[in-house]
Structure formats: structure tokens, C-alpha cells
C-alpha positions in Angstrom: 3.8 144.0 19.3 5.0 141.6 22.2 2.2 139.2 22.9 3.5 139.0 26.4 3.2 142.7 27.5 -0.5 142.7 28.1 -0.5 139.7 30.1 2.4 141.2 32.6 0.1 144.5 32.4 -2.6 141.9 33.8 -0.3 140.3 36.5 0.6 143.3 38.1 -2.7 144.6 38.1 -4.5 141.5 39.4 -2.0 141.1 42.0 -2.5 144.8 43.3 -6.4 143.6 43.2 -5.7 140.2 45.2 -3.1 142.2 48.0 -6.3 144.9 48.4 -3.8 147.7 46.7 -7.1 147.8 44.9 -10.4 147.2 46.8 -14.0 146.3 45.5 -15.1 149.6 44.2 -12.0 151.3 43.8 -11.3 152.5 39.9 -8.3 151.3 38.2 -6.1 154.1 36.6 -7.5 155.2 33.1 -6.7 153.6 30.0 -4.5 156.7 29.3 -2.3 156.6 32.6 -1.9 152.9 32.1 -0.5 153.5 28.8 2.1 156.0 29.8 3.1 154.2 32.7 3.7 150.8 31.0 4.9 152.5 27.5 2.6 150.3 25.5 0.1 150.9 23.1 -3.8 151.4 23.8 -4.8 148.1 22.3 -2.1 146.1 25.0 -3.9 147.9 27.8 -7.5 147.0 26.3 -6.2 143.6 26.2 -5.1 143.5 29.5 -8.2 144.9 31.2 -10.4 142.5 29.3 -8.5 139.8 30.4 -9.0 141.2 34.2 -12.7 141.6 33.5 -13.3 138.1 31.6 -11.5 136.6 34.8 -14.0 138.3 37.7 -11.5 141.3 38.6 -13.3 144.1 37.0 -15.9 145.6 35.2 -15.6 148.3 32.5 -18.4 151.0 32.9 -19.2 153.5 30.3 -18.0 156.8 31.8 -16.4 155.3 34.7 -13.6 153.4 33.6 -12.7 149.9 35.0 -14.3 149.4 38.5 -12.9 146.5 41.0 -15.3 143.9 41.4 -13.3 141.2 43.2 -13.5 140.2 46.6 -11.8 137.8 49.1 -15.2 136.0 49.2 -13.7 134.4 46.2 -10.7 132.6 48.0 -11.4 129.2 47.2 -12.6 129.1 43.2 -14.4 125.6 43.0 -14.4 125.9 39.5 -10.9 126.3 38.5 -8.2 123.8 38.4 -5.7 125.1 40.9 -3.3 123.6 43.9 -4.1 124.7 47.2 -0.3 125.8 47.2 -1.1 128.0 44.2 -4.5 129.5 45.8 -2.2 130.1 49.0 0.7 131.9 47.1 -1.4 133.8 44.9 -3.5 135.3 48.1 -0.5 135.5 50.7 -2.7 133.3 52.9 -1.0 132.3 56.4 -1.8 128.2 56.0 0.6 125.4 56.6 -0.1 121.6 55.1 0.5 118.8 57.7 0.4 115.1 56.0 -1.9 113.0 58.5 -1.8 109.9 56.4 0.6 108.3 53.5 -0.1 104.8 52.5 -0.3 102.5 49.7 -4.0 101.0 49.6 -5.4 98.6 46.9 -8.6 100.1 44.8 -10.9 97.3 45.9 -11.1 98.6 49.1 -12.4 102.0 48.2 -15.1 101.2 45.3 -16.1 104.8 44.7 -12.6 105.7 44.0 -12.1 102.3 41.6 -14.7 103.2 39.5 -13.6 107.1 39.2 -10.3 106.1 38.3 -11.4 103.5 36.3 -8.9 100.9 37.9 -8.8 97.2 38.5 -9.5 96.1 42.4 -5.6 95.3 43.3 -4.5 98.5 41.8 -2.2 100.1 44.1 -2.8 103.6 45.2 -1.7 106.3 47.1 -3.7 107.3 49.6 -2.7 111.0 50.9 -4.6 112.8 53.9 -3.4 116.4 54.0 -4.8 119.0 56.7 -4.4 122.6 56.1 -4.1 124.7 59.3 -3.9 128.4 60.3 -2.8 129.3 63.3 -2.6 125.6 64.4 -6.5 125.5 63.7 -7.7 122.6 60.8 -10.1 124.4 58.1 -9.5 122.1 55.1 -8.9 118.1 55.2 -8.1 116.8 51.8 -8.0 113.0 51.1 -6.4 112.3 47.8 -5.7 109.0 46.0 -3.2 108.7 43.1 -2.5 105.7 40.9 1.0 104.6 42.1 2.0 103.2 38.8 2.0 106.3 37.1 3.9 108.4 39.9 5.8 105.6 41.8 8.5 108.2 43.4 5.9 110.1 45.1 6.6 110.8 49.1 5.3 111.8 51.9 7.7 115.0 51.9 6.5 115.8 48.0 2.7 115.4 49.7 3.8 118.3 52.4 4.7 120.6 49.5 2.9 120.4 46.1 1.9 117.2 44.2 1.0 119.2 41.2 4.5 120.6 41.0 6.0 117.2 41.2 3.6 115.6 38.4 3.8 118.7 36.1 7.8 119.6 36.7 9.3 116.2 37.5 7.2 113.7 35.6 6.4 116.3 32.5 2.7 115.6 32.9 -0.1 117.9 31.8 -3.1 118.0 34.0 -6.0 119.2 32.1 -9.4 119.1 33.8 -11.6 117.8 36.1 -15.1 116.9 37.3 -16.6 118.1 40.9 -19.7 117.8 42.8 -20.3 119.6 46.2 -22.1 119.1 49.0 -22.8 119.4 53.1 -22.0 116.1 55.0 -22.1 115.5 58.6 -18.2 114.9 59.8 -17.1 111.6 60.9 -15.5 111.1 64.1 -12.1 111.3 62.6 -12.5 114.5 61.2 -14.3 116.0 64.5 -10.9 115.1 65.8 -8.9 116.7 63.3 -11.2 120.0 63.2 -12.0 120.2 66.7 -14.4 122.6 67.5 -16.8 122.3 64.5 -20.1 124.3 64.6 -22.0 123.0 63.3 -20.3 119.7 62.6 -20.6 119.9 58.9 -18.1 120.1 56.2 -18.7 121.4 52.9 -17.3 118.4 50.7 -15.8 118.6 47.0 -15.3 115.7 45.7 -13.4 115.5 42.0 -11.9 113.4 39.6 -8.8 114.7 37.8 -7.7 114.0 34.4 -4.5 114.5 32.4 -4.6 116.1 29.1 -5.0 112.4 27.2 -8.3 112.1 29.5 -6.6 109.5 31.8 -7.9 110.0 35.2 -4.9 110.1 37.6 -6.5 111.4 41.1 -9.4 111.3 43.2 -10.1 113.8 45.7 -12.4 114.9 48.8 -11.6 118.3 49.8 -13.6 118.7 53.3 -14.0 122.5 54.3 -15.6 123.9 57.5 -18.6 124.7 56.6 -19.1 127.2 59.3 -16.3 129.7 57.7 -15.7 129.0 54.1 -17.9 130.1 51.1 -17.6 128.6 47.7 -18.2 131.5 45.6 -17.5 131.4 41.7 -17.5 134.1 39.1 -19.6 133.8 36.1 -20.4 136.0 33.1 -23.2 135.7 30.9 -22.1 135.0 27.2 -24.8 136.5 24.8 -24.8 137.4 21.1 -24.0 140.7 21.8 -21.0 140.4 23.8 -19.9 137.5 21.3 -19.6 140.1 18.8 
């Protein structure tokens, strides 16, 4: 059996759920119908459905089949290590990115960043500030610090598209994991100027340190979201001895 078959089924069905062809509360076609449609074994279909359930798209209910439980309130899955461009493409979001600042700074000028990235005070960092806009309205401000020595060719042009794509595809580095913390904080004068109208004038702030597969930290990120409009919802599934069996 081609091990990729169930992943292709998963990708097609998850795409239809993300595009709301199947909405929350809808039933997916039965296993029998999926077997006929894709020309695969029942085992392959069940593997695809199990992956959909694991990732929070569906719940398999006895006597009812597979019911969609995903909702668009999960637009910004904080627990996942995923770039903004990847989220935008997967959810077909109408956003564009504007690079507000691109400069080289010394780590010592940003003590928290220096400590998080475990570098010396005179280490050069790229400081990149990007606003995420929809219909000219700023909803997200990302401030990132990258170690310059690790990616000397990083540019404003690359930052306007996808820095992760540059890191993974052009540099051949493996982005592996991150540590994140979420707080709600008053906006600074600079942030209020970018966000313009903000009621209340608070931002949901996600701070993260991102590591390569060799456990080297390479990025410090502060992602500030308009608190009145964004929900950070994570999908969790309880693991018990019964579900492990």
C-alpha cells in the first residue's frame, strides 16, 4: 500500500474543511463512500480519518460517522510552529505584509533578546518589524530578531515574503521547535500609531524563541495582535490509557 495515499486523502478533506465546503457540525461522507471515491482500502481511509481527528478537524461518533468539529476561531493556532504566510495560504486569508523596519542591531541593546538567543552583547542581529494588514487595517505586528551570522543574506525583500521559506529552502536549515508565552499588554505609542484605532488599547502578545533541529536558538519573536479581534484557540485532545490502546 502506498503510504502517501492516506495523506492525500487527509489533505483533500482538511482543505475542504478549511474552505468551509464541510462546516462545523457537518458529516463527512461515510467510509464506504470514501473507499469508492478514492479507490483505496478501508484501512487507508481510516488512517486519513484518524489523522483528521488527531489534528482537531473531526470527531468520530458511534453511529454517526465523522462529524466536523473545526471552526474558524482556530485561525491562529499558537501551539503550532507555523509561519504567517503558511497560515494565510492554508486559510485563504486576505492579508498582506508590510516591512516597517529592517536593520542590524547589537544584541546588547536588547538584553531579553540577548539572553534568549544566548549570544554575546556585540553579536549582530537582524531586527525585522512587519505589519500584517487586511484592507489597509493593521491587525498584527511582528517584531523578529535573527542572528545575522547564521543568515547574512537576509534582506528586506525576503522579509516581505517568507523568512522561513528562505531559511529552510535556501539555507537548508531545519526549523524544529519553539517556546512560547502569551500575555496581554498595553500598546506603546508606536504600536498605537500602527494599529490606529484600538479599543481597548491592548495587544495580545505572543513571545517565542525558535530553535533549529540541533537545539540552536536562531529567532526571537514578539507577535502583537489586536486584542479585540483575535482569539487564540488551541485544540487539545485528552490522552488516556484507553485511547493509547
